[in-house]
FIKOLZA-1660 file (N, C-alpha, C; in steps of 0.1 Angstrom, whole numbers, plus 5000, padded with zeros to 4 digits):
% residues 261
   i   px   py   pz ch aa at
   1 1853 9448 2642  A  M  N
   1 1866 9454 2644  A  M CA
   1 1865 9469 2652  A  M  C
   2 1880 9467 2656  A  E  N
   2 1885 9479 2664  A  E CA
   2 1885 9494 2656  A  E  C
   3 1878 9500 2665  A  P  N
   3 1872 9518 2657  A  P CA
   3 1888 9525 2651  A  P  C
   4 1892 9537 2644  A  M  N
   4 1901 9535 2639  A  M CA
   4 1904 9546 2654  A  M  C
   5 1913 9551 2663  A  L  N
   5 1924 9561 2672  A  L CA
   5 1923 9570 2663  A  L  C
   6 1919 9583 2669  A  Y  N
   6 1923 9598 2664  A  Y CA
   6 1933 9592 2662  A  Y  C
   7 1938 9605 2646  A  T  N
   7 1946 9611 2651  A  T CA
   7 1955 9626 2646  A  T  C
   8 1962 9634 2641  A  T  N
   8 1965 9644 2641  A  T CA
   8 1969 9648 2626  A  T  C
   9 1965 9636 2616  A  Q  N
   9 1970 9639 2604  A  Q CA
   9 1964 9650 2592  A  Q  C
  10 1953 9655 2599  A  L  N
  10 1947 9664 2592  A  L CA
  10 1955 9678 2593  A  L  C
  11 1963 9674 2601  A  Q  N
  11 1973 9692 2604  A  Q CA
  11 1981 9684 2586  A  Q  C
  12 1987 9677 2575  A  A  N
  12 1992 9675 2567  A  A CA
  12 1985 9688 2554  A  A  C
  13 1969 9684 2561  A  G  N
  13 1965 9689 2552  A  G CA
  13 1949 9690 2550  A  G  C
  14 1944 9702 2548  A  L  N
  14 1931 9700 2554  A  L CA
  14 1923 9693 2542  A  L  C
  15 1911 9702 2536  A  G  N
  15 1905 9699 2529  A  G CA
  15 1914 9696 2511  A  G  C
  16 1923 9703 2508  A  L  N
  16 1928 9704 2497  A  L CA
  16 1921 9702 2483  A  L  C
  17 1910 9708 2483  A  T  N
  17 1898 9700 2468  A  T CA
  17 1906 9704 2457  A  T  C
  18 1915 9721 2458  A  T  N
  18 1916 9717 2441  A  T CA
  18 1928 9711 2437  A  T  C
  19 1944 9711 2453  A  E  N
  19 1953 9702 2449  A  E CA
  19 1946 9686 2448  A  E  C
  20 1939 9685 2454  A  T  N
  20 1934 9671 2452  A  T CA
  20 1931 9663 2433  A  T  C
  21 1925 9675 2428  A  K  N
  21 1916 9675 2416  A  K CA
  21 1930 9678 2405  A  K  C
  22 1940 9680 2408  A  T  N
  22 1953 9682 2403  A  T CA
  22 1963 9668 2401  A  T  C
  23 1960 9668 2415  A  L  N
  23 1964 9649 2414  A  L CA
  23 1961 9640 2407  A  L  C
  24 1945 9645 2411  A  L  N
  24 1943 9635 2402  A  L CA
  24 1941 9628 2386  A  L  C
  25 1943 9649 2384  A  E  N
  25 1947 9644 2364  A  E CA
  25 1962 9643 2366  A  E  C
  26 1968 9641 2375  A  L  N
  26 1982 9638 2372  A  L CA
  26 1989 9622 2372  A  L  C
  27 1979 9617 2385  A  W  N
  27 1982 9601 2388  A  W CA
  27 1971 9593 2374  A  W  C
  28 1980 9580 2371  A  S  N
  28 1977 9573 2369  A  S CA
  28 1976 9555 2375  A  S  C
  29 1968 9551 2372  A  P  N
  29 1969 9542 2373  A  P CA
  29 1979 9528 2379  A  P  C
  30 1984 9526 2389  A  G  N
  30 1990 9518 2389  A  G CA
  30 2004 9527 2392  A  G  C
  31 2004 9538 2397  A  M  N
  31 2015 9548 2401  A  M CA
  31 2017 9553 2410  A  M  C
  32 2025 9552 2416  A  S  N
  32 2035 9546 2430  A  S CA
  32 2034 9562 2438  A  S  C
  33 2035 9566 2450  A  V  N
  33 2035 9576 2459  A  V CA
  33 2046 9584 2454  A  V  C
  34 2059 9577 2456  A  S  N
  34 2066 9581 2448  A  S CA
  34 2070 9586 2432  A  S  C
  35 2062 9580 2425  A  E  N
  35 2066 9585 2412  A  E CA
  35 2050 9594 2410  A  E  C
  36 2037 9600 2415  A  L  N
  36 2031 9607 2419  A  L CA
  36 2038 9618 2420  A  L  C
  37 2053 9616 2434  A  N  N
  37 2054 9626 2441  A  N CA
  37 2061 9635 2426  A  N  C
  38 2071 9624 2421  A  N  N
  38 2083 9633 2407  A  N CA
  38 2074 9641 2401  A  N  C
  39 2064 9633 2389  A  V  N
  39 2058 9640 2383  A  V CA
  39 2044 9650 2387  A  V  C
  40 2039 9653 2395  A  A  N
  40 2035 9661 2403  A  A CA
  40 2047 9678 2406  A  A  C
  41 2058 9668 2406  A  L  N
  41 2066 9682 2411  A  L CA
  41 2073 9684 2394  A  L  C
  42 2077 9678 2387  A  H  N
  42 2080 9681 2372  A  H CA
  42 2065 9687 2365  A  H  C
  43 2053 9691 2371  A  S  N
  43 2049 9696 2362  A  S CA
  43 2038 9705 2358  A  S  C
  44 2051 9710 2372  A  G  N
  44 2044 9729 2367  A  G CA
  44 2030 9733 2377  A  G  C
  45 2026 9720 2377  A  R  N
  45 2007 9728 2384  A  R CA
  45 2010 9729 2398  A  R  C
  46 2024 9730 2407  A  F  N
  46 2024 9736 2417  A  F CA
  46 2033 9743 2421  A  F  C
  47 2031 9756 2418  A  P  N
  47 2042 9769 2416  A  P CA
  47 2042 9772 2431  A  P  C
  48 2037 9771 2436  A  T  N
  48 2034 9781 2453  A  T CA
  48 2039 9771 2459  A  T  C
  49 2041 9763 2461  A  I  N
  49 2041 9749 2469  A  I CA
  49 2056 9740 2470  A  I  C
  50 2061 9745 2481  A  T  N
  50 2074 9736 2479  A  T CA
  50 2076 9725 2481  A  T  C
  51 2083 9717 2471  A  A  N
  51 2087 9708 2473  A  A CA
  51 2088 9696 2484  A  A  C
  52 2089 9701 2496  A  R  N
  52 2085 9690 2504  A  R CA
  52 2067 9691 2511  A  R  C
  53 2066 9705 2513  A  R  N
  53 2049 9706 2514  A  R CA
  53 2046 9697 2506  A  R  C
  54 2048 9692 2492  A  L  N
  54 2043 9690 2478  A  L CA
  54 2038 9677 2489  A  L  C
  55 2051 9669 2486  A  R  N
  55 2052 9653 2492  A  R CA
  55 2045 9653 2507  A  R  C
  56 2047 9658 2516  A  N  N
  56 2035 9657 2528  A  N CA
  56 2026 9659 2526  A  N  C
  57 2020 9664 2510  A  I  N
  57 2007 9671 2506  A  I CA
  57 1999 9651 2502  A  I  C
  58 2011 9647 2489  A  I  N
  58 2009 9633 2483  A  I CA
  58 2009 9624 2499  A  I  C
  59 2022 9624 2508  A  A  N
  59 2020 9609 2510  A  A CA
  59 2012 9609 2524  A  A  C
  60 2008 9620 2528  A  E  N
  60 1999 9622 2543  A  E CA
  60 1992 9624 2541  A  E  C
  61 1987 9632 2531  A  C  N
  61 1967 9634 2525  A  C CA
  61 1963 9627 2511  A  C  C
  62 1971 9622 2506  A  F  N
  62 1961 9619 2491  A  F CA
  62 1963 9608 2497  A  F  C
  63 1973 9602 2492  A  A  N
  63 1980 9584 2493  A  A CA
  63 1965 9577 2506  A  A  C
  64 1964 9584 2516  A  P  N
  64 1956 9579 2526  A  P CA
  64 1941 9578 2525  A  P  C
  65 1935 9591 2511  A  R  N
  65 1923 9589 2519  A  R CA
  65 1917 9579 2501  A  R  C
  66 1936 9584 2488  A  Y  N
  66 1925 9580 2474  A  Y CA
  66 1929 9571 2473  A  Y  C
  67 1946 9567 2475  A  L  N
  67 1956 9558 2466  A  L CA
  67 1953 9540 2476  A  L  C
  68 1944 9538 2490  A  I  N
  68 1938 9527 2491  A  I CA
  68 1935 9519 2485  A  I  C
  69 1933 9505 2484  A  S  N
  69 1923 9498 2482  A  S CA
  69 1932 9495 2466  A  S  C
  70 1942 9495 2469  A  S  N
  70 1953 9497 2448  A  S CA
  70 1948 9512 2443  A  S  C
  71 1942 9518 2452  A  G  N
  71 1943 9527 2442  A  G CA
  71 1928 9537 2438  A  G  C
  72 1917 9523 2440  A  E  N
  72 1908 9525 2439  A  E CA
  72 1900 9536 2440  A  E  C
  73 1899 9549 2452  A  P  N
  73 1894 9558 2448  A  P CA
  73 1898 9563 2439  A  P  C
  74 1910 9566 2439  A  A  N
  74 1912 9576 2428  A  A CA
  74 1910 9571 2416  A  A  C
  75 1907 9564 2407  A  R  N
  75 1910 9554 2394  A  R CA
  75 1891 9557 2397  A  R  C
  76 1885 9552 2400  A  H  N
  76 1873 9562 2403  A  H CA
  76 1864 9577 2406  A  H  C
  77 1879 9583 2410  A  L  N
  77 1871 9597 2407  A  L CA
  77 1879 9597 2394  A  L  C
  78 1894 9598 2387  A  K  N
  78 1897 9604 2381  A  K CA
  78 1889 9599 2369  A  K  C
  79 1874 9592 2372  A  L  N
  79 1866 9588 2358  A  L CA
  79 1861 9598 2360  A  L  C
  80 1855 9609 2366  A  I  N
  80 1842 9612 2366  A  I CA
  80 1849 9632 2367  A  I  C
  81 1859 9632 2373  A  V  N
  81 1868 9643 2373  A  V CA
  81 1861 9655 2366  A  V  C
  82 1864 9655 2355  A  H  N
  82 1856 9667 2344  A  H CA
  82 1844 9668 2342  A  H  C
  83 1838 9658 2344  A  S  N
  83 1823 9658 2340  A  S CA
  83 1811 9659 2352  A  S  C
  84 1813 9659 2365  A  V  N
  84 1809 9665 2376  A  V CA
  84 1811 9675 2378  A  V  C
  85 1799 9685 2387  A  N  N
  85 1804 9697 2393  A  N CA
  85 1811 9699 2403  A  N  C
  86 1816 9709 2407  A  G  N
  86 1822 9709 2421  A  G CA
  86 1821 9705 2430  A  G  C
  87 1805 9706 2429  A  T  N
  87 1798 9703 2445  A  T CA
  87 1801 9685 2448  A  T  C
  88 1797 9681 2440  A  V  N
  88 1793 9667 2434  A  V CA
  88 1810 9663 2440  A  V  C
  89 1820 9668 2433  A  L  N
  89 1835 9657 2436  A  L CA
  89 1837 9666 2446  A  L  C
  90 1836 9679 2456  A  T  N
  90 1834 9678 2467  A  T CA
  90 1833 9671 2481  A  T  C
  91 1820 9661 2479  A  Q  N
  91 1812 9659 2487  A  Q CA
  91 1816 9646 2483  A  Q  C
  92 1824 9639 2473  A  L  N
  92 1830 9622 2476  A  L CA
  92 1844 9624 2478  A  L  C
  93 1852 9638 2476  A  M  N
  93 1863 9645 2488  A  M CA
  93 1862 9642 2503  A  M  C
  94 1844 9644 2504  A  L  N
  94 1847 9648 2525  A  L CA
  94 1846 9634 2530  A  L  C
  95 1839 9623 2515  A  V  N
  95 1832 9608 2524  A  V CA
  95 1843 9604 2521  A  V  C
  96 1858 9603 2512  A  Y  N
  96 1877 9598 2516  A  Y CA
  96 1883 9601 2525  A  Y  C
  97 1877 9621 2528  A  T  N
  97 1885 9622 2541  A  T CA
  97 1879 9612 2557  A  T  C
  98 1865 9617 2553  A  G  N
  98 1867 9615 2565  A  G CA
  98 1862 9600 2569  A  G  C
  99 1868 9594 2556  A  R  N
  99 1872 9574 2566  A  R CA
  99 1881 9576 2568  A  R  C
 100 1891 9583 2561  A  A  N
 100 1909 9585 2564  A  A CA
 100 1909 9589 2576  A  A  C
 101 1901 9602 2580  A  N  N
 101 1904 9607 2599  A  N CA
 101 1887 9604 2599  A  N  C
 102 1888 9595 2611  A  P  N
 102 1876 9597 2622  A  P CA
 102 1874 9609 2622  A  P  C
 103 1881 9612 2628  A  I  N
 103 1882 9627 2636  A  I CA
 103 1873 9633 2632  A  I  C
 104 1876 9636 2622  A  L  N
 104 1866 9650 2609  A  L CA
 104 1851 9642 2612  A  L  C
 105 1850 9628 2605  A  R  N
 105 1841 9621 2604  A  R CA
 105 1829 9622 2616  A  R  C
 106 1837 9622 2628  A  D  N
 106 1822 9620 2642  A  D CA
 106 1824 9630 2642  A  D  C
 107 1831 9642 2642  A  F  N
 107 1829 9664 2645  A  F CA
 107 1817 9664 2637  A  F  C
 108 1814 9660 2622  A  I  N
 108 1810 9660 2615  A  I CA
 108 1795 9657 2617  A  I  C
 109 1795 9649 2620  A  S  N
 109 1781 9638 2626  A  S CA
 109 1776 9641 2634  A  S  C
 110 1784 9644 2643  A  D  N
 110 1781 9645 2660  A  D CA
 110 1773 9653 2667  A  D  C
 111 1786 9667 2660  A  I  N
 111 1784 9680 2660  A  I CA
 111 1783 9690 2653  A  I  C
 112 1789 9688 2637  A  Y  N
 112 1778 9698 2629  A  Y CA
 112 1762 9704 2628  A  Y  C
 113 1764 9685 2626  A  W  N
 113 1742 9684 2626  A  W CA
 113 1738 9683 2634  A  W  C
 114 1745 9681 2648  A  S  N
 114 1736 9683 2660  A  S CA
 114 1729 9699 2661  A  S  C
 115 1738 9708 2662  A  R  N
 115 1742 9723 2659  A  R CA
 115 1732 9728 2645  A  R  C
 116 1732 9717 2635  A  Y  N
 116 1724 9726 2618  A  Y CA
 116 1712 9726 2626  A  Y  C
 117 1711 9710 2632  A  V  N
 117 1696 9704 2637  A  V CA
 117 1686 9718 2644  A  V  C
 118 1691 9721 2650  A  G  N
 118 1694 9725 2666  A  G CA
 118 1691 9748 2664  A  G  C
 119 1693 9744 2648  A  G  N
 119 1690 9759 2646  A  G CA
 119 1701 9768 2653  A  G  C
 120 1715 9761 2652  A  Y  N
 120 1722 9772 2654  A  Y CA
 120 1730 9779 2641  A  Y  C
 121 1733 9790 2643  A  T  N
 121 1741 9794 2626  A  T CA
 121 1758 9793 2627  A  T  C
 122 1760 9795 2638  A  E  N
 122 1773 9791 2638  A  E CA
 122 1784 9781 2647  A  E  C
 123 1794 9778 2639  A  I  N
 123 1805 9764 2652  A  I CA
 123 1818 9774 2656  A  I  C
 124 1823 9770 2662  A  S  N
 124 1833 9776 2668  A  S CA
 124 1844 9774 2673  A  S  C
 125 1854 9774 2669  A  N  N
 125 1867 9763 2674  A  N CA
 125 1868 9758 2688  A  N  C
 126 1861 9766 2699  A  D  N
 126 1857 9765 2709  A  D CA
 126 1851 9753 2709  A  D  C
 127 1841 9748 2700  A  D  N
 127 1827 9739 2702  A  D CA
 127 1839 9722 2697  A  D  C
 128 1850 9727 2687  A  A  N
 128 1855 9718 2679  A  A CA
 128 1866 9712 2694  A  A  C
 129 1872 9724 2700  A  R  N
 129 1878 9721 2710  A  R CA
 129 1873 9708 2723  A  R  C
 130 1861 9713 2728  A  A  N
 130 1851 9704 2738  A  A CA
 130 1845 9690 2728  A  A  C
 131 1844 9689 2716  A  F  N
 131 1850 9679 2710  A  F CA
 131 1857 9673 2711  A  F  C
 132 1873 9674 2711  A  V  N
 132 1889 9668 2711  A  V CA
 132 1889 9661 2728  A  V  C
 133 1891 9673 2733  A  E  N
 133 1887 9670 2746  A  E CA
 133 1876 9667 2753  A  E  C
 134 1869 9662 2748  A  R  N
 134 1860 9649 2757  A  R CA
 134 1862 9635 2749  A  R  C
 135 1869 9631 2734  A  A  N
 135 1873 9625 2727  A  A CA
 135 1889 9625 2737  A  A  C
 136 1897 9631 2736  A  I  N
 136 1912 9623 2746  A  I CA
 136 1905 9616 2755  A  I  C
 137 1895 9623 2768  A  D  N
 137 1889 9617 2780  A  D CA
 137 1883 9601 2780  A  D  C
 138 1876 9600 2761  A  D  N
 138 1871 9588 2762  A  D CA
 138 1880 9580 2751  A  D  C
 139 1900 9579 2751  A  G  N
 139 1904 9575 2747  A  G CA
 139 1901 9569 2734  A  G  C
 140 1899 9583 2724  A  K  N
 140 1900 9580 2717  A  K CA
 140 1913 9580 2705  A  K  C
 141 1918 9586 2716  A  T  N
 141 1932 9591 2708  A  T CA
 141 1944 9581 2716  A  T  C
 142 1958 9575 2708  A  S  N
 142 1966 9567 2714  A  S CA
 142 1974 9573 2732  A  S  C
 143 1973 9585 2735  A  K  N
 143 1981 9594 2741  A  K CA
 143 1974 9602 2741  A  K  C
 144 1979 9607 2755  A  R  N
 144 1965 9622 2754  A  R CA
 144 1974 9633 2751  A  R  C
 145 1968 9647 2741  A  W  N
 145 1974 9661 2736  A  W CA
 145 1977 9664 2740  A  W  C
 146 1987 9677 2738  A  S  N
 146 1994 9682 2745  A  S CA
 146 1983 9694 2741  A  S  C
 147 1985 9703 2750  A  E  N
 147 1975 9719 2744  A  E CA
 147 1980 9728 2730  A  E  C
 148 1984 9725 2733  A  S  N
 148 1989 9725 2711  A  S CA
 148 1986 9725 2702  A  S  C
 149 1984 9707 2705  A  T  N
 149 1984 9700 2698  A  T CA
 149 1963 9698 2696  A  T  C
 150 1953 9704 2706  A  I  N
 150 1942 9701 2708  A  I CA
 150 1941 9714 2698  A  I  C
 151 1945 9724 2705  A  R  N
 151 1940 9736 2696  A  R CA
 151 1941 9740 2683  A  R  C
 152 1954 9727 2674  A  R  N
 152 1957 9731 2664  A  R CA
 152 1947 9724 2658  A  R  C
 153 1944 9706 2666  A  V  N
 153 1936 9698 2654  A  V CA
 153 1919 9705 2658  A  V  C
 154 1912 9714 2665  A  S  N
 154 1904 9721 2667  A  S CA
 154 1901 9732 2653  A  S  C
 155 1911 9736 2653  A  A  N
 155 1911 9746 2648  A  A CA
 155 1911 9742 2630  A  A  C
 156 1917 9730 2627  A  Y  N
 156 1916 9726 2612  A  Y CA
 156 1902 9712 2616  A  Y  C
 157 1896 9709 2624  A  L  N
 157 1879 9705 2623  A  L CA
 157 1871 9711 2615  A  L  C
 158 1873 9730 2623  A  T  N
 158 1866 9737 2612  A  T CA
 158 1873 9741 2603  A  T  C
 159 1881 9740 2598  A  G  N
 159 1890 9744 2585  A  G CA
 159 1891 9737 2574  A  G  C
 160 1888 9727 2578  A  C  N
 160 1883 9713 2568  A  C CA
 160 1868 9715 2568  A  C  C
 161 1863 9717 2578  A  C  N
 161 1844 9721 2571  A  C CA
 161 1845 9733 2561  A  C  C
 162 1851 9740 2565  A  A  N
 162 1845 9749 2555  A  A CA
 162 1857 9745 2536  A  A  C
 163 1865 9743 2535  A  D  N
 163 1869 9735 2530  A  D CA
 163 1861 9726 2516  A  D  C
 164 1849 9718 2529  A  Y  N
 164 1841 9709 2518  A  Y CA
 164 1828 9718 2520  A  Y  C
 165 1825 9733 2526  A  G  N
 165 1816 9738 2521  A  G CA
 165 1804 9733 2534  A  G  C
 166 1808 9735 2544  A  L  N
 166 1796 9730 2558  A  L CA
 166 1802 9745 2563  A  L  C
 167 1808 9753 2562  A  L  N
 167 1813 9759 2573  A  L CA
 167 1819 9771 2561  A  L  C
 168 1817 9787 2566  A  D  N
 168 1820 9802 2561  A  D CA
 168 1836 9794 2561  A  D  C
 169 1841 9799 2548  A  R  N
 169 1861 9801 2547  A  R CA
 169 1863 9813 2555  A  R  C
 170 1876 9815 2556  A  G  N
 170 1886 9825 2561  A  G CA
 170 1892 9820 2577  A  G  C
 171 1898 9830 2579  A  V  N
 171 1908 9819 2590  A  V CA
 171 1892 9831 2607  A  V  C
 172 1895 9823 2612  A  R  N
 172 1880 9830 2623  A  R CA
 172 1881 9818 2634  A  R  C
 173 1877 9822 2641  A  S  N
 173 1873 9819 2657  A  S CA
 173 1861 9808 2654  A  S  C
 174 1850 9815 2649  A  K  N
 174 1840 9813 2642  A  K CA
 174 1832 9813 2634  A  K  C
 175 1830 9800 2630  A  R  N
 175 1826 9803 2611  A  R CA
 175 1802 9801 2611  A  R  C
 176 1802 9804 2602  A  R  N
 176 1791 9805 2598  A  R CA
 176 1786 9787 2586  A  R  C
 177 1774 9782 2596  A  I  N
 177 1768 9775 2590  A  I CA
 177 1767 9774 2577  A  I  C
 178 1768 9765 2568  A  L  N
 178 1760 9767 2553  A  L CA
 178 1752 9756 2553  A  L  C
 179 1738 9755 2546  A  P  N
 179 1730 9743 2547  A  P CA
 179 1743 9733 2533  A  P  C
 180 1733 9725 2537  A  V  N
 180 1744 9710 2527  A  V CA
 180 1735 9701 2523  A  V  C
 181 1737 9696 2512  A  R  N
 181 1722 9692 2513  A  R CA
 181 1732 9677 2499  A  R  C
 182 1730 9667 2498  A  I  N
 182 1737 9660 2489  A  I CA
 182 1732 9655 2476  A  I  C
 183 1738 9659 2466  A  S  N
 183 1730 9656 2452  A  S CA
 183 1733 9643 2451  A  S  C
 184 1723 9644 2439  A  G  N
 184 1720 9627 2437  A  G CA
 184 1732 9626 2432  A  G  C
 185 1738 9625 2424  A  V  N
 185 1753 9620 2419  A  V CA
 185 1758 9612 2430  A  V  C
 186 1763 9622 2439  A  A  N
 186 1775 9620 2451  A  A CA
 186 1764 9609 2454  A  A  C
 187 1752 9603 2459  A  A  N
 187 1739 9598 2467  A  A CA
 187 1740 9582 2459  A  A  C
 188 1743 9588 2447  A  A  N
 188 1748 9572 2437  A  A CA
 188 1762 9571 2435  A  A  C
 189 1767 9579 2434  A  Y  N
 189 1783 9568 2437  A  Y CA
 189 1781 9564 2453  A  Y  C
 190 1778 9573 2462  A  L  N
 190 1783 9567 2472  A  L CA
 190 1767 9552 2476  A  L  C
 191 1762 9550 2470  A  A  N
 191 1755 9538 2476  A  A CA
 191 1762 9528 2468  A  A  C
 192 1763 9528 2460  A  Y  N
 192 1772 9517 2455  A  Y CA
 192 1783 9515 2456  A  Y  C
 193 1796 9526 2460  A  D  N
 193 1804 9521 2459  A  D CA
 193 1805 9513 2477  A  D  C
 194 1793 9518 2484  A  L  N
 194 1790 9506 2500  A  L CA
 194 1786 9495 2485  A  L  C
 195 1777 9492 2480  A  H  N
 195 1776 9482 2473  A  H CA
 195 1787 9473 2471  A  H  C
 196 1795 9478 2464  A  F  N
 196 1810 9470 2459  A  F CA
 196 1816 9464 2467  A  F  C
 197 1817 9473 2479  A  A  N
 197 1828 9468 2490  A  A CA
 197 1819 9458 2503  A  A  C
 198 1808 9457 2496  A  G  N
 198 1800 9443 2504  A  G CA
 198 1794 9448 2514  A  G  C
 199 1788 9455 2514  A  V  N
 199 1781 9460 2521  A  V CA
 199 1767 9456 2520  A  V  C
 200 1755 9449 2527  A  G  N
 200 1741 9447 2520  A  G CA
 200 1734 9455 2522  A  G  C
 201 1724 9454 2508  A  D  N
 201 1712 9462 2514  A  D CA
 201 1705 9474 2524  A  D  C
 202 1702 9462 2535  A  N  N
 202 1697 9465 2547  A  N CA
 202 1706 9473 2552  A  N  C
 203 1719 9472 2559  A  A  N
 203 1728 9481 2564  A  A CA
 203 1742 9492 2553  A  A  C
 204 1733 9494 2543  A  L  N
 204 1740 9501 2533  A  L CA
 204 1726 9518 2541  A  L  C
 205 1720 9511 2544  A  L  N
 205 1705 9530 2548  A  L CA
 205 1712 9528 2553  A  L  C
 206 1723 9525 2571  A  T  N
 206 1726 9529 2580  A  T CA
 206 1743 9534 2582  A  T  C
 207 1748 9531 2572  A  H  N
 207 1760 9529 2572  A  H CA
 207 1769 9549 2573  A  H  C
 208 1779 9547 2580  A  A  N
 208 1781 9555 2590  A  A CA
 208 1787 9567 2576  A  A  C
 209 1796 9566 2563  A  D  N
 209 1787 9577 2553  A  D CA
 209 1777 9581 2550  A  D  C
 210 1773 9580 2549  A  W  N
 210 1758 9591 2550  A  W CA
 210 1757 9600 2558  A  W  C
 211 1755 9596 2576  A  R  N
 211 1761 9606 2586  A  R CA
 211 1762 9624 2578  A  R  C
 212 1782 9620 2573  A  L  N
 212 1786 9631 2575  A  L CA
 212 1775 9639 2564  A  L  C
 213 1765 9639 2552  A  F  N
 213 1753 9648 2550  A  F CA
 213 1741 9650 2560  A  F  C
 214 1742 9643 2570  A  G  N
 214 1731 9646 2577  A  G CA
 214 1719 9635 2577  A  G  C
 215 1724 9622 2573  A  L  N
 215 1718 9617 2572  A  L CA
 215 1715 9604 2580  A  L  C
 216 1697 9600 2585  A  D  N
 216 1694 9591 2591  A  D CA
 216 1690 9585 2577  A  D  C
 217 1683 9570 2585  A  R  N
 217 1680 9553 2576  A  R CA
 217 1667 9564 2570  A  R  C
 218 1659 9565 2571  A  Q  N
 218 1652 9570 2562  A  Q CA
 218 1654 9579 2554  A  Q  C
 219 1663 9595 2552  A  D  N
 219 1670 9597 2542  A  D CA
 219 1675 9590 2536  A  D  C
 220 1679 9583 2543  A  V  N
 220 1684 9574 2525  A  V CA
 220 1674 9570 2522  A  V  C
 221 1670 9562 2528  A  L  N
 221 1655 9557 2519  A  L CA
 221 1651 9567 2505  A  L  C
 222 1651 9576 2510  A  D  N
 222 1643 9584 2502  A  D CA
 222 1655 9588 2492  A  D  C
 223 1666 9595 2495  A  E  N
 223 1677 9593 2481  A  E CA
 223 1678 9581 2472  A  E  C
 224 1674 9560 2476  A  L  N
 224 1674 9561 2473  A  L CA
 224 1664 9552 2458  A  L  C
 225 1653 9568 2464  A  K  N
 225 1638 9563 2456  A  K CA
 225 1636 9577 2448  A  K  C
 226 1646 9585 2447  A  K  N
 226 1652 9595 2436  A  K CA
 226 1658 9592 2424  A  K  C
 227 1671 9572 2428  A  L  N
 227 1679 9574 2423  A  L CA
 227 1671 9561 2417  A  L  C
 228 1659 9552 2419  A  S  N
 228 1656 9546 2416  A  S CA
 228 1648 9556 2405  A  S  C
 229 1638 9568 2406  A  L  N
 229 1631 9568 2396  A  L CA
 229 1644 9569 2380  A  L  C
 230 1658 9582 2385  A  T  N
 230 1666 9576 2372  A  T CA
 230 1665 9567 2363  A  T  C
 231 1661 9560 2372  A  G  N
 231 1670 9540 2366  A  G CA
 231 1681 9534 2373  A  G  C
 232 1688 9544 2379  A  V  N
 232 1700 9538 2383  A  V CA
 232 1703 9526 2392  A  V  C
 233 1695 9521 2393  A  L  N
 233 1689 9512 2403  A  L CA
 233 1675 9512 2404  A  L  C
 234 1671 9499 2412  A  I  N
 234 1654 9499 2413  A  I CA
 234 1658 9491 2434  A  I  C
 235 1645 9499 2433  A  L  N
 235 1644 9498 2455  A  L CA
 235 1629 9494 2460  A  L  C
 236 1631 9479 2461  A  Q  N
 236 1623 9472 2468  A  Q CA
 236 1620 9474 2482  A  Q  C
 237 1608 9482 2494  A  A  N
 237 1608 9486 2502  A  A CA
 237 1600 9482 2508  A  A  C
 238 1593 9478 2516  A  A  N
 238 1586 9467 2525  A  A CA
 238 1585 9465 2541  A  A  C
 239 1584 9478 2545  A  G  N
 239 1584 9475 2561  A  G CA
 239 1599 9480 2561  A  G  C
 240 1608 9470 2576  A  E  N
 240 1619 9474 2575  A  E CA
 240 1634 9466 2564  A  E  C
 241 1625 9462 2553  A  V  N
 241 1631 9451 2547  A  V CA
 241 1631 9457 2533  A  V  C
 242 1651 9464 2529  A  V  N
 242 1651 9469 2518  A  V CA
 242 1657 9456 2510  A  V  C
 243 1654 9454 2494  A  R  N
 243 1660 9448 2485  A  R CA
 243 1667 9454 2472  A  R  C
 244 1677 9456 2472  A  I  N
 244 1680 9469 2459  A  I CA
 244 1683 9461 2445  A  I  C
 245 1682 9461 2437  A  S  N
 245 1684 9457 2416  A  S CA
 245 1694 9463 2416  A  S  C
 246 1708 9465 2417  A  W  N
 246 1720 9473 2414  A  W CA
 246 1722 9472 2395  A  W  C
 247 1724 9483 2388  A  K  N
 247 1714 9482 2376  A  K CA
 247 1727 9479 2369  A  K  C
 248 1747 9487 2379  A  K  N
 248 1755 9485 2370  A  K CA
 248 1759 9474 2376  A  K  C
 249 1768 9471 2368  A  T  N
 249 1776 9460 2374  A  T CA
 249 1790 9458 2376  A  T  C
 250 1796 9474 2377  A  S  N
 250 1807 9476 2381  A  S CA
 250 1804 9496 2389  A  S  C
 251 1816 9501 2396  A  M  N
 251 1819 9510 2398  A  M CA
 251 1826 9519 2382  A  M  C
 252 1833 9511 2375  A  E  N
 252 1836 9516 2365  A  E CA
 252 1822 9516 2357  A  E  C
 253 1819 9514 2352  A  A  N
 253 1804 9511 2340  A  A CA
 253 1794 9522 2351  A  A  C
 254 1792 9527 2360  A  L  N
 254 1786 9539 2373  A  L CA
 254 1793 9546 2369  A  L  C
 255 1804 9550 2369  A  C  N
 255 1814 9566 2366  A  C CA
 255 1809 9567 2352  A  C  C
 256 1802 9558 2341  A  D  N
 256 1803 9558 2329  A  D CA
 256 1796 9568 2327  A  D  C
 257 1778 9561 2331  A  V  N
 257 1771 9568 2333  A  V CA
 257 1768 9583 2339  A  V  C
 258 1774 9587 2353  A  L  N
 258 1775 9592 2359  A  L CA
 258 1778 9608 2354  A  L  C
 259 1794 9601 2346  A  S  N
 259 1798 9615 2336  A  S CA
 259 1792 9618 2319  A  S  C
 260 1785 9613 2321  A  Q  N
 260 1778 9619 2308  A  Q CA
 260 1765 9624 2311  A  Q  C
 261 1761 9626 2329  A  G  N
 261 1750 9638 2335  A  G CA
 261 1738 9624 2336  A  G  C
% end
């Protein structure tokens, strides 16, 4: 499959964690983008956002992240939105945002985590800019971006990382790196989500989504071992061969368990 080209879609909205949670509450399965927009507009839940801005958030951010595959991501997150803590929800939002925006996924996987492991304490917009310029040179965009676009996208990358708890918040050119560790609930959700997407047990260990949390194959294996102890799955590992017995038959069944803590 051809890799997705980098776009400027993050400019429509960065993490939008609060707005996403509200939209998940307002959305119902089968609801279209325009229907959700209408419900959100008249809900009174977005008093400081203009109608045009709200429409952009829903159409260009919420829909590409959560309404793909007939709304499966939104349907599953809606099942747990009120029962898991904010960190879990934020980490799952990061997964879906990374899938919709490869430029963010790769920036976190390649730049953020290399700096984290290397002992750096900050990431700057200049670091993000160097990443963007290299990506353009490598042909990862459909055309060369203007100077102003490069500058904006660089700021969007660090700003989005801040929204998802990887960097300090606030408007600044340098941000402090914050310690991040995937939660057990998010790990269980992601493992099952990949499984039901058709990813094989061995391939699952090296899937790109785990790199958002700085996890390599052995790290993922360790996370699955922890999950095995909770009974949410059964792991058998012998050398390079891994077999997983998936105890839940659907994401809905898993979400029901996760929502009960």
